[in-house]
N, C-alpha and C positions, 0 to 999 in steps of 0.2 A: 511136198511143201518146199519152196525155195529157201535156201539159206540166206540170212541177212548179210548184206555187204557193208563193210565199214571203210571209211576213207579217213586216213590219219590227218588229212588236211582240215577235216571238220572238227577234230578234237584237239589239235595242236594249239598251244598258246602262242599266238602270233603277236609280236610286238610291232607297234607302228614305226615306220621309218621316219627318221629325222632328216629332212631335206638338207639341212646345213651340214650334218655329219657325213651324209652320203657324198655330197659335193667335195668336202674336204678330203675324204678317203680316196675318191677318184683322182683328184688333183695330185695327191701325194704319190699314188701308184704311177700316174702318168709321168711325174717328174723322176721317180726312181728308175723306171724301166724305159723311159723315153717312148712311150706308146700313147696313142690316142684311142679312146674308147667311144664308139658310137652308141652302143647298147651295153652298158657296163655289165649287168648281171648275166646277160647272154654271152658276153665276151669272156667272162671268167668261169662260166658254168662247167667247162671241162677240167678245171683245176690247173691247167698249164700255166697261166699267168700268175697264179698264186705260188706255184713252185718256183717260178723264175724270180718272184719277189723275195722269197727266202734266200735264194742263192745270191741275190744282189746284196742282201744284208750280211750274209756269211757265205762266201764262195765255197762251192763244193759240198754244201750241207746235204743236198739231194742230187744224186748222180743223174746227169741229164739223160742218160739212156733209159732211165726208169719211167720217165713221163713223156708223153707225146700227144700231139693233137689228134683227136678222134671224136666221132659222133656215136661210137659204140658205148652203151650205157656202162658196161663193166669197166671199160678203160677209163671213162670219165670219173667214175666213182673211185677207182684205184688212184687216180691222180689226186683227187681231193683228199683221200686218206693219207697219201704221202705228205701233203701239205700239213695236215693235222699232226702227224707224227713229227714233222720238222719243227712245228711250233713248240711242241713239248721239249724237243732237244735244245731249242734256244732258251728254254726256261720259262715259257709262258704257262701259267697255271691251267690245269685242265678245265676249270670253270670258265675260262676266257676263250676256250677253243670251240669251234663249231662241230656239228655232226654232219656227216655226208649229205643227209636229206635236207639239211637247212639250206644248202646251196643248190644242189642238183634238182631237188623237188620244189625249191623255193618256199619251203615251209617256214623259214625264219630268216629272212634276208637282213633284218636288223642285227641279228647275232653275227652275220657275215661281216657287216661293217664294224662291229665291235671287235671282232677278231683281227681285222686289219689295223684298227687302232692299237690293239695289243702288240702287234708286230712292230709298229712304230715306237711304242713305249720301251720295248726290249732292245731295239736296234742299237742304241747308244752303248749298251753293255758289251756289244760285239764289235765296237770300233766304227760303226757307221754313223757319221755325223753330217753327211752331205745335205740331207733334206729331213724335215720333220713336220708333222702336222701341228699347226699353230694352236697353242692352248692345251695340247694333249699332255696329261700328266705322265710321269715316268715311274717305273717300278723302283721300290726302295732297294738300296744296296745292302747286302748282308754285312753286318758288323761283327766279325768273329774276333773274340778277345782271347788272349793267351795269358795264363797266370803261371807264375813259378811255383815250385813245390812248397815253399814256405807259406805263400799266400793261401794255397789250397788247404794246407794242414791247419792253418789258423781258422779257416772258415768252418772246418769240421767241429771245432770246439765252441764256435759261436752259438749263443742261445737265441733262437728266433724270438721276435718281439711278441708273438702270440703266446709263446711258452713262458715269457716273463710274467705274465699276468697283468692285472690293472695297476694303476697308480695307488700307492699306499695311502690309506685313509685312516686318520686317527679315530679310534672307536671307543675312547675312554668314557664317553657319555652315552654309550649304548650297551644293552645287555647282549647275551649270546645270540639272540634272535634278531639283532639289529634294531631293536626298539629303543628310542631315546629315553634315557633315564631322567626322572625329575629330580629337582634339588631336594636335599635331605629335609629341609624345612617344609617342603611341600608334601613329603611322604608321611608326615605326622597327621593323623586325622583331625579335622577341625573339632573344637569343643563346643562350637555353637551349633545348636540343634536347628534343623530346618523346620518349616511349618508342619510337614508331614510327620517328622520325628517327634515333635512336641505333642501331637495328638489333639483331640478336641478340648474345648474349654471345660474346666472342672465345674461339675454341677453338684450343688448341695443335695444329698439324698438321705438326709436324716429322717425325713418324713416318708421314706419308701422302704419296703421290705427288700429281701434278696432278689426278688423278681422284678423290682422296679415298680411295684404297685404302691400307690400312696396309702400310707397308714392313717387310720382315723384317730381322733383324740380318745384318750382312755375313757372319758365320760361318755363317749359315743359308743364304746365297745360294750358297755353294760346294756343288756336288753331292756327295752322300755317296759314299764309296768302297766302302761296304758294299753287296754285292749282296743284292737281295731274293730271296725264295724262288722267285719266278717267273723272275728272271734266272738263278738258279743252274741251273734246269732239273731234270730228274729224276735219280734215283740211277743211277750207272753199273752196268751189268749185264755179267757175264762171258759172252762168247759164243764161247768157244773151241770148243765142240762144235757150233756152228751154222754153216751156210753163209752166203753173202752174202744 
């Protein structure tokens, strides 16, 4: 079974080229090196023009004997690597520098243009002011501050704002849990009973016993002396002509 082949060109995150930025970078390099480029990315592919660019910004940064024109892959890649190391020596952040494959393999030509912009940004710090890409921002200048011993000693005793805590708040009207206290007059329970506290309306239960059963009148409590029909029994029958 054949091993799968992978092409880094297919997985690399390639940025789109900005035509205006490409043109500005080409014009700036042409002005600095007094060169005309017919096919810019092919002309700088071997890294020689980029090394010459850094030497124009800071003479002697890269020894001329170290880079040379060639079509040999190893030599071209070495030239590009010399350019990358030279950029770092100038003070360009590593994040603004290309990788060899970005230029030689044309994997990320947009980053190549941004690296050239970075060289222009750093050029002024090394005394090069002849040409500049219009509208290109510059790197910030480090502002190193020197303090005398007395100032440094004073800073050691200073309490940071975070350590000071929050702004003092008067809590006389709150208890230990931060709950607002009510006025003393409000703390006394009201003497007025609510409807629920009053209970139901009073009912006269004189005519009821302890179980709430209505009591009958005393005259009604005496059993009646009048016999009911059932108590009277049936009518008397004459049975003289009958045996037992």
